[in-house]
Structures are given as structure tokens and as C-alpha cells.
MDAnalysis code that builds the backbone (N, CA, C; Angstrom):
import MDAnalysis as mda
import numpy as np

u = mda.Universe.empty(432, n_residues=144, atom_resindex=np.repeat(np.arange(144), 3), trajectory=True)
u.add_TopologyAttr("name", ["N", "CA", "C"] * 144)
u.add_TopologyAttr("resid", np.arange(1, 145))
u.add_TopologyAttr("resname", ["MET", "THR", "GLY", "LEU", "GLU", "LEU", "ASP", "THR", "ALA", "ARG", "GLU", "VAL", "LEU", "ASP", "SER", "GLN", "PRO", "PHE", "SER", "ARG", "LEU", "VAL", "GLY", "ALA", "ARG", "ILE", "THR", "ALA", "PHE", "GLY", "ASP", "GLY", "GLU", "ALA", "VAL", "LEU", "GLU", "VAL", "ASP", "ILE", "GLY", "GLU", "GLU", "LEU", "HIS", "GLN", "GLN", "ASN", "GLY", "PHE", "LEU", "HIS", "GLY", "GLY", "VAL", "VAL", "ALA", "TYR", "ALA", "ALA", "ASP", "ASN", "ALA", "ILE", "THR", "PHE", "ALA", "ALA", "GLY", "THR", "THR", "LEU", "GLY", "PRO", "ALA", "VAL", "LEU", "THR", "GLY", "GLY", "PHE", "SER", "VAL", "GLN", "TYR", "VAL", "ARG", "PRO", "ALA", "THR", "GLY", "ARG", "SER", "LEU", "LEU", "ALA", "ARG", "ALA", "ALA", "VAL", "VAL", "HIS", "SER", "GLY", "ARG", "ARG", "GLN", "ALA", "VAL", "VAL", "ARG", "CYS", "ASP", "LEU", "PHE", "THR", "THR", "GLY", "PRO", "ASP", "GLY", "ASP", "GLU", "THR", "LEU", "CYS", "ALA", "VAL", "ALA", "GLN", "GLY", "THR", "VAL", "LEU", "SER", "ALA", "ALA", "PRO", "GLN", "PRO", "GLU", "ARG", "LYS", "PRO"])
u.atoms.positions = np.array([
    [0.848, -1.177, 0.000],
    [0.000, 0.000, 0.000],
    [0.890, 1.237, 0.000],
    [0.462, 2.252, -0.717],
    [1.299, 3.434, -0.906],
    [1.002, 4.566, 0.063],
    [-0.101, 4.483, 0.780],
    [-0.454, 5.553, 1.695],
    [-1.207, 6.693, 1.040],
    [-1.457, 6.591, -0.260],
    [-2.233, 7.617, -0.951],
    [-3.695, 7.496, -0.539],
    [-4.376, 8.621, -0.512],
    [-5.770, 8.621, -0.085],
    [-6.671, 9.156, -1.185],
    [-7.979, 8.941, -1.018],
    [-8.968, 9.371, -1.992],
    [-8.879, 10.870, -2.258],
    [-8.721, 11.687, -1.217],
    [-8.635, 13.137, -1.415],
    [-7.431, 13.516, -2.279],
    [-6.304, 12.850, -2.071],
    [-5.112, 13.106, -2.876],
    [-5.353, 12.699, -4.321],
    [-5.981, 11.546, -4.526],
    [-6.291, 11.088, -5.885],
    [-7.204, 12.091, -6.587],
    [-8.171, 12.625, -5.866],
    [-9.074, 13.622, -6.446],
    [-8.321, 14.887, -6.851],
    [-7.345, 15.305, -6.036],
    [-6.533, 16.483, -6.368],
    [-5.719, 16.235, -7.635],
    [-5.155, 15.032, -7.740],
    [-4.361, 14.696, -8.925],
    [-5.255, 14.716, -10.164],
    [-6.428, 14.087, -10.078],
    [-7.337, 14.077, -11.214],
    [-7.743, 15.498, -11.597],
    [-8.025, 16.317, -10.610],
    [-8.455, 17.692, -10.874],
    [-7.336, 18.540, -11.482],
    [-6.087, 18.103, -11.345],
    [-4.973, 18.843, -11.942],
    [-4.831, 18.546, -13.435],
    [-5.608, 17.603, -13.957],
    [-5.561, 17.244, -15.372],
    [-6.625, 18.052, -16.129],
    [-6.228, 18.974, -16.996],
    [-7.204, 19.791, -17.705],
    [-8.261, 18.980, -18.468],
    [-7.856, 17.897, -19.120],
    [-8.839, 17.115, -19.877],
    [-9.850, 16.448, -18.950],
    [-9.396, 15.991, -17.804],
    [-10.312, 15.379, -16.834],
    [-11.350, 16.390, -16.366],
    [-10.912, 17.627, -16.146],
    [-11.869, 18.676, -15.776],
    [-12.833, 18.955, -16.923],
    [-12.329, 18.954, -18.154],
    [-13.160, 19.222, -19.323],
    [-14.319, 18.228, -19.438],
    [-14.043, 16.929, -19.221],
    [-15.104, 15.915, -19.340],
    [-15.869, 15.727, -18.039],
    [-15.435, 16.400, -16.966],
    [-16.140, 16.306, -15.693],
    [-15.914, 15.001, -14.957],
    [-14.739, 14.403, -15.140],
    [-14.436, 13.131, -14.482],
    [-14.242, 13.314, -12.983],
    [-14.574, 12.260, -12.251],
    [-14.359, 12.263, -10.802],
    [-14.001, 10.856, -10.342],
    [-13.174, 10.800, -9.310],
    [-12.824, 9.518, -8.694],
    [-13.741, 9.326, -7.496],
    [-14.416, 8.177, -7.466],
    [-15.354, 7.912, -6.379],
    [-14.878, 6.808, -5.449],
    [-13.836, 6.082, -5.853],
    [-13.234, 5.064, -4.976],
    [-11.765, 4.949, -5.350],
    [-10.929, 4.725, -4.330],
    [-9.486, 4.665, -4.560],
    [-8.825, 3.988, -3.372],
    [-8.108, 2.894, -3.624],
    [-7.347, 2.236, -2.575],
    [-7.308, 0.732, -2.733],
    [-6.319, 0.123, -2.097],
    [-6.184, -1.337, -2.077],
    [-6.227, -1.961, -3.473],
    [-5.520, -1.357, -4.426],
    [-5.431, -1.922, -5.766],
    [-6.628, -1.645, -6.645],
    [-7.491, -0.747, -6.235],
    [-8.686, -0.469, -7.019],
    [-8.938, 1.032, -7.152],
    [-9.644, 1.391, -8.230],
    [-10.069, 2.770, -8.430],
    [-11.340, 2.761, -9.269],
    [-12.209, 3.713, -8.986],
    [-13.426, 3.898, -9.788],
    [-13.463, 5.344, -10.248],
    [-13.593, 5.510, -11.556],
    [-13.691, 6.826, -12.159],
    [-15.073, 6.943, -12.796],
    [-15.713, 8.094, -12.649],
    [-17.045, 8.303, -13.207],
    [-17.070, 9.553, -14.071],
    [-17.879, 9.485, -15.138],
    [-18.084, 10.616, -16.037],
    [-19.571, 10.671, -16.356],
    [-20.186, 11.820, -16.129],
    [-21.575, 11.998, -16.536],
    [-21.618, 12.102, -18.053],
    [-22.601, 11.449, -18.655],
    [-22.714, 11.424, -20.108],
    [-23.633, 12.562, -20.554],
    [-23.020, 13.576, -21.133],
    [-23.775, 14.694, -21.693],
    [-23.677, 14.666, -23.207],
    [-24.544, 15.407, -23.854],
    [-24.576, 15.435, -25.314],
    [-23.233, 15.838, -25.920],
    [-22.499, 16.703, -25.223],
    [-21.200, 17.160, -25.741],
    [-20.159, 16.048, -25.807],
    [-20.424, 14.902, -25.183],
    [-19.492, 13.766, -25.209],
    [-19.939, 12.677, -26.186],
    [-21.007, 12.930, -26.941],
    [-21.526, 11.950, -27.899],
    [-20.780, 12.012, -29.214],
    [-20.851, 10.914, -29.954],
    [-20.383, 10.911, -31.337],
    [-21.600, 11.109, -32.244],
    [-21.411, 11.002, -33.554],
    [-22.451, 11.371, -34.513],
    [-23.707, 10.500, -34.455],
    [-23.648, 9.305, -33.887],
    [-24.816, 8.426, -33.807],
    [-25.535, 8.518, -32.461],
    [-25.085, 9.434, -31.607],
    [-25.754, 9.627, -30.328],
    [-25.233, 8.771, -29.189],
    [-24.153, 8.034, -29.418],
    [-23.541, 7.215, -28.368],
    [-22.378, 7.981, -27.735],
    [-22.007, 7.604, -26.524],
    [-20.816, 8.177, -25.900],
    [-19.618, 7.881, -26.800],
    [-18.806, 8.887, -27.040],
    [-17.645, 8.736, -27.923],
    [-16.687, 7.697, -27.342],
    [-16.180, 6.825, -28.202],
    [-15.241, 5.792, -27.780],
    [-13.979, 6.351, -27.148],
    [-13.595, 7.551, -27.547],
    [-12.420, 8.185, -26.949],
    [-12.634, 8.503, -25.482],
    [-13.853, 8.839, -25.107],
    [-14.156, 9.110, -23.701],
    [-14.112, 7.806, -22.915],
    [-14.608, 6.723, -23.509],
    [-14.546, 5.409, -22.860],
    [-13.083, 5.010, -22.659],
    [-12.265, 5.189, -23.693],
    [-10.837, 4.850, -23.594],
    [-10.132, 5.720, -22.559],
    [-10.456, 7.015, -22.542],
    [-9.885, 7.917, -21.531],
    [-10.198, 7.406, -20.121],
    [-11.467, 7.054, -19.886],
    [-11.868, 6.593, -18.553],
    [-11.133, 5.312, -18.174],
    [-10.984, 4.405, -19.128],
    [-10.241, 3.167, -18.865],
    [-8.794, 3.478, -18.512],
    [-8.149, 4.301, -19.314],
    [-6.746, 4.655, -19.102],
    [-6.538, 5.257, -17.716],
    [-7.355, 6.247, -17.366],
    [-7.163, 6.898, -16.065],
    [-7.498, 5.979, -14.899],
    [-8.568, 5.206, -15.002],
    [-8.913, 4.287, -13.913],
    [-7.811, 3.249, -13.722],
    [-7.291, 2.739, -14.831],
    [-6.197, 1.756, -14.765],
    [-4.986, 2.364, -14.071],
    [-4.622, 3.575, -14.458],
    [-3.433, 4.215, -13.889],
    [-3.626, 4.535, -12.407],
    [-4.799, 5.027, -12.040],
    [-5.048, 5.320, -10.627],
    [-5.037, 4.045, -9.786],
    [-5.631, 2.964, -10.281],
    [-5.610, 1.700, -9.524],
    [-4.168, 1.241, -9.307],
    [-3.351, 1.325, -10.359],
    [-1.940, 0.921, -10.228],
    [-1.205, 1.814, -9.249],
    [-1.562, 3.090, -9.200],
    [-0.919, 4.012, -8.269],
    [-1.116, 3.623, -6.816],
    [-2.169, 2.859, -6.522],
    [-2.375, 2.414, -5.139],
    [-1.350, 1.371, -4.727],
    [-0.715, 0.723, -5.705],
    [0.302, -0.288, -5.373],
    [1.716, 0.161, -5.720],
    [1.859, 1.007, -6.758],
    [3.190, 1.429, -7.206],
    [3.622, 2.781, -6.658],
    [2.683, 3.562, -6.158],
    [2.996, 4.904, -5.687],
    [2.511, 5.936, -6.688],
    [2.674, 7.212, -6.350],
    [2.076, 8.274, -7.155],
    [2.754, 8.545, -8.492],
    [3.987, 8.161, -8.659],
    [4.703, 8.442, -9.910],
    [4.548, 7.255, -10.858],
    [3.474, 7.275, -11.661],
    [3.195, 6.178, -12.577],
    [2.841, 6.720, -13.956],
    [3.068, 5.888, -14.967],
    [2.726, 6.203, -16.353],
    [2.120, 4.976, -17.005],
    [1.152, 5.179, -17.859],
    [0.576, 4.074, -18.616],
    [1.614, 3.563, -19.606],
    [1.870, 2.258, -19.558],
    [2.778, 1.640, -20.519],
    [2.044, 1.236, -21.786],
    [0.767, 0.953, -21.655],
    [-0.073, 0.572, -22.785],
    [-1.369, -0.031, -22.262],
    [-2.402, 0.047, -23.084],
    [-3.657, -0.586, -22.703],
    [-4.466, -0.898, -23.945],
    [-5.395, -1.815, -23.803],
    [-6.290, -2.151, -24.903],
    [-7.723, -2.092, -24.393],
    [-8.635, -1.746, -25.300],
    [-10.052, -1.648, -24.964],
    [-10.836, -2.492, -25.955],
    [-11.733, -3.289, -25.427],
    [-12.669, -4.033, -26.258],
    [-14.054, -3.457, -25.991],
    [-14.656, -2.875, -27.017],
    [-15.988, -2.294, -26.873],
    [-17.022, -3.405, -27.030],
    [-17.865, -3.572, -26.019],
    [-18.852, -4.647, -25.994],
    [-20.164, -4.205, -26.638],
    [-20.574, -2.972, -26.351],
    [-21.807, -2.406, -26.930],
    [-21.717, -0.897, -26.858],
    [-22.512, -0.204, -27.682],
    [-22.495, 1.259, -27.631],
    [-22.869, 1.763, -26.237],
    [-22.188, 2.796, -25.809],
    [-22.394, 3.354, -24.469],
    [-23.489, 4.408, -24.500],
    [-24.577, 4.119, -23.808],
    [-25.675, 5.072, -23.655],
    [-26.092, 5.056, -22.193],
    [-26.601, 6.147, -21.721],
    [-27.066, 6.203, -20.337],
    [-26.751, 7.537, -19.711],
    [-26.824, 7.554, -18.382],
    [-26.602, 8.798, -17.636],
    [-25.143, 9.024, -17.279],
    [-24.439, 7.931, -16.947],
    [-23.034, 8.087, -16.559],
    [-22.232, 6.858, -16.952],
    [-20.925, 7.064, -17.017],
    [-19.967, 6.006, -17.316],
    [-19.198, 5.705, -16.044],
    [-19.082, 4.422, -15.704],
    [-18.299, 3.988, -14.546],
    [-17.139, 3.143, -15.048],
    [-15.934, 3.480, -14.661],
    [-14.752, 2.692, -14.999],
    [-14.215, 2.107, -13.700],
    [-14.366, 0.803, -13.522],
    [-13.909, 0.113, -12.305],
    [-12.657, -0.682, -12.624],
    [-11.546, -0.250, -12.047],
    [-10.261, -0.883, -12.325],
    [-9.728, -1.593, -11.085],
    [-9.087, -2.744, -11.318],
    [-8.494, -3.511, -10.222],
    [-7.163, -4.099, -10.678],
    [-6.176, -3.983, -9.820],
    [-4.850, -4.526, -10.106],
    [-4.931, -6.055, -10.106],
    [-4.437, -6.649, -11.184],
    [-4.381, -8.103, -11.306],
    [-3.047, -8.613, -10.769],
    [-1.980, -7.861, -11.057],
    [-0.640, -8.222, -10.574],
    [0.174, -6.944, -10.445],
    [0.949, -6.849, -9.370],
    [1.820, -5.695, -9.188],
    [3.177, -6.154, -8.696],
    [4.209, -5.663, -9.357],
    [5.578, -5.901, -8.920],
    [6.181, -4.595, -8.433],
    [7.502, -4.530, -8.414],
    [8.157, -3.300, -7.952],
    [8.082, -2.181, -8.978],
    [8.079, -2.543, -10.275],
    [8.190, -1.522, -11.310],
    [7.000, -1.437, -12.263],
    [6.101, -2.425, -12.218],
    [4.949, -2.364, -13.104],
    [3.766, -3.120, -12.518],
    [2.584, -2.772, -13.014],
    [1.353, -3.438, -12.589],
    [0.499, -3.716, -13.818],
    [-0.221, -4.817, -13.763],
    [-1.201, -5.157, -14.789],
    [-2.572, -4.958, -14.163],
    [-3.441, -4.225, -14.874],
    [-4.727, -3.823, -14.312],
    [-5.845, -4.113, -15.306],
    [-6.960, -4.615, -14.797],
    [-8.168, -4.850, -15.589],
    [-9.175, -3.759, -15.252],
    [-9.952, -3.349, -16.254],
    [-10.972, -2.322, -16.038],
    [-12.250, -2.714, -16.766],
    [-13.348, -2.760, -16.032],
    [-14.662, -2.980, -16.620],
    [-15.373, -1.641, -16.657],
    [-15.986, -1.332, -17.793],
    [-16.659, -0.047, -17.978],
    [-18.151, -0.277, -18.180],
    [-18.936, 0.442, -17.395],
    [-20.384, 0.304, -17.392],
    [-21.027, 1.662, -17.637],
    [-22.211, 1.643, -18.225],
    [-23.041, 2.831, -18.237],
    [-24.188, 2.585, -17.263],
    [-24.684, 3.653, -16.674],
    [-25.836, 3.533, -15.781],
    [-27.025, 4.233, -16.420],
    [-28.173, 3.619, -16.257],
    [-29.408, 4.174, -16.786],
    [-30.118, 4.994, -15.734],
    [-31.284, 5.533, -16.082],
    [-32.059, 6.362, -15.149],
    [-32.447, 5.617, -13.870],
    [-32.601, 4.299, -13.981],
    [-32.995, 3.495, -12.819],
    [-31.798, 3.018, -12.005],
    [-30.581, 3.375, -12.439],
    [-29.371, 2.964, -11.739],
    [-28.808, 1.630, -12.192],
    [-29.515, 0.938, -13.086],
    [-29.005, -0.327, -13.602],
    [-27.725, -0.091, -14.395],
    [-26.785, -1.031, -14.265],
    [-25.509, -0.925, -14.961],
    [-25.473, -1.871, -16.150],
    [-24.881, -1.393, -17.265],
    [-24.731, -2.192, -18.469],
    [-23.271, -2.153, -18.890],
    [-22.663, -3.320, -19.041],
    [-21.275, -3.393, -19.477],
    [-21.167, -2.869, -20.905],
    [-20.253, -1.924, -21.130],
    [-20.064, -1.399, -22.489],
    [-18.653, -1.655, -23.022],
    [-17.682, -1.906, -22.148],
    [-16.314, -2.150, -22.605],
    [-15.507, -2.828, -21.502],
    [-14.439, -3.491, -21.930],
    [-13.489, -4.125, -21.017],
    [-12.099, -3.695, -21.471],
    [-11.253, -3.353, -20.526],
    [-9.906, -2.909, -20.864],
    [-8.879, -3.586, -19.968],
    [-7.655, -3.627, -20.445],
    [-6.540, -4.127, -19.637],
    [-5.318, -3.296, -19.983],
    [-4.518, -2.980, -18.967],
    [-3.345, -2.167, -19.221],
    [-2.174, -2.512, -18.332],
    [-1.031, -2.012, -18.750],
    [0.201, -2.133, -17.973],
    [0.619, -0.726, -17.574],
    [0.918, -0.566, -16.304],
    [1.323, 0.727, -15.772],
    [2.734, 0.589, -15.218],
    [3.560, 1.576, -15.509],
    [4.968, 1.545, -15.108],
    [5.234, 2.554, -14.009],
    [6.092, 2.183, -13.092],
    [6.529, 3.126, -12.074],
    [7.471, 4.122, -12.726],
    [7.224, 5.399, -12.485],
    [8.093, 6.448, -13.020],
    [9.009, 6.987, -11.929],
    [8.980, 6.345, -10.771],
    [9.833, 6.764, -9.665],
    [11.286, 6.460, -10.008],
    [12.197, 7.323, -9.588],
    [13.613, 7.052, -9.847],
    [14.025, 5.718, -9.229],
    [14.755, 4.945, -10.012],
    [15.236, 3.651, -9.541],
    [16.671, 3.782, -9.063],
    [17.060, 3.016, -8.043],
    [18.453, 3.069, -7.595],
    [19.378, 2.626, -8.720],
    [20.520, 3.286, -8.782],
    [21.497, 2.927, -9.803],
    [22.067, 1.556, -9.540],
    [22.278, 0.804, -10.623],
    [22.912, -0.508, -10.510],
    [24.419, -0.327, -10.520],
    [25.073, -1.117, -9.735],
    [26.535, -1.091, -9.753],
    [27.036, -2.143, -10.716],
    [28.048, -1.783, -11.494],
    [28.575, -2.747, -12.496],
    [29.207, -3.949, -11.863],
])
């Protein structure tokens, strides 16, 4: 455990201009997990009226990175991730629930399930993602 708290995670998210633009918020953070939420407004739709896939990918990326930060510490970078879109995203909000699958000293593998919520609060799976997050903390020098 890194000692990071939900309030600190919220400050970090709020320091990201794009996160503020889409209105993202972290609602859970700790013990290898993070939940990121985005309200779905018309300005985030694509031409067919669905939530834009880029917003879904953004939510996956950030949730994955925040979840890894609970095990690797605050200095982390996404090494890569993939998203599989299951169905078009429609509803009131997007939930990205990420959980660390494996964490070592320098990297973590994280899974993220993405759901939309309807007016009644029911959740519908819209995408699944997996990513690798790298520690960006300075590493001790190796001696030859």
C-alpha cells in the first residue's frame, strides 16, 4: 500500500485539464482499485448519439493508472492498454472500475470494466480494458 488517499487522488485528477473538461471524478481509490465516473452529456456523444469511444478509452486509461498508483505509488505512467468495446455506451453516466491483477516493484497489470448507468441505476457493461502501468519513480542505480 502506498499511503495515498482518496482526497489526494481527487486532487491529482483535478490537476488534469482534460479530466476537468469531461467532468471526471474519482469515487473510490485504494487497495489496488479505483473507480472513475463521467456523466454522459450530449457534448461527449459521437455522430450516432452514443458516448464517444475516446471518452470510454480515456476513462479506462485513467482508472487503470489510478488503480496501479495504489500499489506502485504516485509516480506512474501508462505503458499501454487495450479496450474491447462490448456495446455502444448510452445512459446517464460512465463507470470505470479498475483492479490490479498483478503488481511488482516496477509495473502493474490492471483490468478495467466499464459500465453505463441508466435512469434506474441499472448498470450495463459497455467495454473491457486491460493495461500495464509503469513506475516512473527514480530507480536506484545498478553497480557494475
